[in-house]
C-alpha positions in Angstrom: 36.6 199.3 97.9 35.8 202.7 99.4 33.4 204.4 97.0 35.3 207.7 97.5 38.4 206.2 95.8 36.9 206.8 92.3 37.2 210.6 92.8 39.5 212.7 90.7 42.0 214.7 92.8 43.8 217.9 91.7 47.3 218.0 93.4 48.8 221.5 93.4 52.4 221.9 94.5 55.4 223.6 93.0 57.7 220.8 94.0 57.7 218.0 91.4 58.8 215.3 93.8 55.9 216.1 96.1 53.4 216.0 93.3 54.9 212.7 92.0 54.8 211.0 95.4 51.3 212.2 96.2 49.9 211.3 92.8 51.5 207.9 92.7 50.2 207.0 96.2 46.7 208.2 95.3 46.7 206.3 92.1 47.8 203.2 94.0 44.7 203.7 96.1 42.6 203.9 92.9 42.1 207.6 92.9 42.5 209.5 89.6 44.8 212.5 89.7 45.7 215.8 87.9 48.8 217.8 88.6 49.4 221.6 88.7 52.7 223.3 89.5 51.3 226.7 90.4 48.1 228.7 91.1 47.4 229.6 87.4 47.7 226.0 86.3 45.4 225.0 89.1 42.7 227.5 88.1 42.9 226.3 84.4 42.6 222.7 85.5 39.6 223.5 87.7 37.9 225.2 84.8 38.6 222.4 82.4 38.3 219.2 84.4 35.8 217.4 86.7 37.6 217.5 90.1 36.1 216.2 93.4 38.8 217.5 95.7 41.9 219.7 95.6 45.1 219.1 97.6 46.5 222.7 97.6 49.9 223.9 98.8 49.9 227.3 100.5 53.3 228.4 99.1 53.0 228.6 95.3 54.7 230.8 92.8 52.5 233.6 91.4 49.0 233.1 92.6 49.4 231.6 96.0 47.4 228.7 97.6 45.3 231.0 99.7 44.3 233.0 96.6 43.4 229.8 94.8 41.3 228.7 97.8 39.5 232.1 97.8 38.9 231.7 94.0 37.4 228.2 94.6 35.2 229.3 97.5 33.8 232.2 95.4 32.5 229.7 93.0 31.8 226.4 94.8 32.0 224.2 97.8 34.6 221.9 96.2 36.6 220.3 99.1 40.1 221.7 99.6 42.9 220.2 101.8 45.7 222.7 102.3 49.4 221.7 102.6 51.3 224.0 105.0 54.8 224.2 106.5 55.2 223.3 110.1 55.6 226.9 111.1 52.8 228.4 109.0 50.1 228.5 111.7 48.7 231.8 110.4 48.3 230.3 106.9 46.4 227.4 108.3 44.1 229.7 110.2 43.5 231.9 107.2 42.9 228.8 105.0 40.2 227.6 107.4 38.7 231.1 107.4 38.6 231.0 103.6 36.8 227.7 103.7 39.5 225.0 103.4 38.1 221.7 104.7 41.3 220.5 106.3 45.1 221.0 106.4 48.1 218.7 106.5 51.5 219.8 107.7 54.7 219.2 105.8 56.5 216.8 106.0 53.5 214.5 105.9 52.8 210.8 105.5 51.1 209.9 102.2 49.0 207.4 104.1 47.7 210.1 106.4 46.9 212.4 103.4 44.9 209.6 101.8 43.0 209.1 105.0 42.2 212.8 105.3 41.1 212.9 101.6 38.7 210.0 102.2 37.3 211.7 105.4 36.8 215.0 103.6 35.1 213.4 100.6 32.7 211.5 102.9 32.0 214.7 104.8 31.4 216.6 101.5 28.3 214.4 101.1 26.7 216.2 104.1 27.0 219.6 102.2 24.6 220.6 99.6 25.9 221.4 96.2 25.7 224.5 94.0 23.5 226.5 96.3 26.2 226.5 99.1 23.9 225.3 101.9 25.3 223.0 104.5 22.9 220.2 105.4 23.0 217.6 108.1 20.1 215.5 109.4 17.7 217.9 111.1 19.8 220.9 110.5 20.3 223.3 107.5 22.7 226.2 107.5 22.5 228.6 104.5 25.5 231.0 104.3 24.0 233.0 101.5 20.9 234.0 103.5 22.5 233.4 106.9 19.4 231.4 107.9 19.4 228.3 110.1 16.6 225.7 110.2 16.7 223.1 113.0 14.1 220.2 113.1 12.0 222.2 110.6 12.0 225.4 112.7 13.8 228.6 111.8 16.4 229.6 114.4 17.4 233.2 115.1 21.2 233.6 115.6 23.5 236.5 116.2 26.2 237.2 113.7 28.9 235.4 115.7 26.6 232.5 116.7 25.9 231.9 113.0 29.6 232.1 112.1 30.6 229.7 114.8 27.9 227.2 113.9 28.7 227.4 110.2 32.4 226.8 110.9 31.7 223.8 113.1 29.2 222.3 110.6 31.7 222.6 107.8 34.1 220.4 109.8 31.8 217.8 111.4 33.4 215.6 114.1 36.7 217.6 113.9 37.7 218.9 117.3 38.8 222.5 117.7 40.3 224.2 120.7 38.9 227.5 122.0 42.0 229.2 120.7 41.5 227.7 117.2 37.9 228.8 117.2 38.8 232.3 118.2 41.3 232.4 115.4 39.0 230.9 112.7 35.7 232.6 113.7 36.7 235.8 115.4 39.9 236.4 113.6 42.0 237.0 116.7 45.6 235.9 116.3 46.6 236.0 120.0 43.5 236.0 122.0 43.9 235.6 125.8 40.3 235.4 126.8 38.6 232.5 125.1 35.6 232.7 127.4 33.5 234.2 124.6 33.8 230.9 122.8 32.3 229.1 125.8 29.5 231.7 126.0 28.6 231.3 122.3 28.6 227.6 122.4 26.3 227.7 125.4 23.9 230.0 123.6 23.9 227.8 120.5 23.1 224.8 122.6 20.2 226.7 124.2 18.8 227.4 120.7 19.6 224.1 119.0 19.8 221.3 121.5 16.7 219.6 122.8 18.5 219.3 126.1 21.2 221.9 126.4 22.6 220.3 129.6 23.3 217.1 127.7 24.1 218.3 124.1 24.1 215.7 121.4 25.5 217.8 118.6 27.6 220.7 120.0 29.8 218.5 122.1 32.6 219.3 124.5 35.7 217.2 124.2 37.1 217.6 127.7 40.6 219.1 127.8 40.6 219.8 124.1 37.6 221.9 122.9 34.4 221.5 120.9 33.1 219.6 117.9 29.9 219.3 115.9 28.5 215.8 115.8 25.8 215.3 113.1 
């Protein structure tokens, strides 16, 4: 059995049927679950329980999902998967900016959600714990000090280079288009010129890759975008 399946998952959604379906499916896959119907209940559960991952709906009564995600990120690197409506692109982008690890669009397949949960839990092992650092073999990114160490050597990055690297490292192997990176890192909602992403990726390769012309970590997925491969 997958070792991640022993994790306890907090499922936050104001629709009882959604919580019921998700929790029953997770429990069938040997996960343990806790439910919360709104943001306040979610915060209380997080303060009282040992939770390894949060499935968090964006649209909640009272304290919304994005506010809860912000509350979580101010305190820890606890993995968060956001649930969003099909038309809520802005909420997905903001959620990623706040530090959500992934998002799933409603309506969704419970099987897909379980697969995303397992992937995020495995990726969480690459992140350091309470100090907030992101660690991959040969690379450490420290958001608190904004320092990067590659192969034991400190690397000087500009503000945007650091932000881009941090974002990609928080979502290893996940492919992002240039438009998505502009939205998540630069905060532009309708950017036409995505060439700046290409330029920043090239600069990061020059600073981090042993052979920038054949990058091993900051990879191009042709026709799609970029990803970080640990």
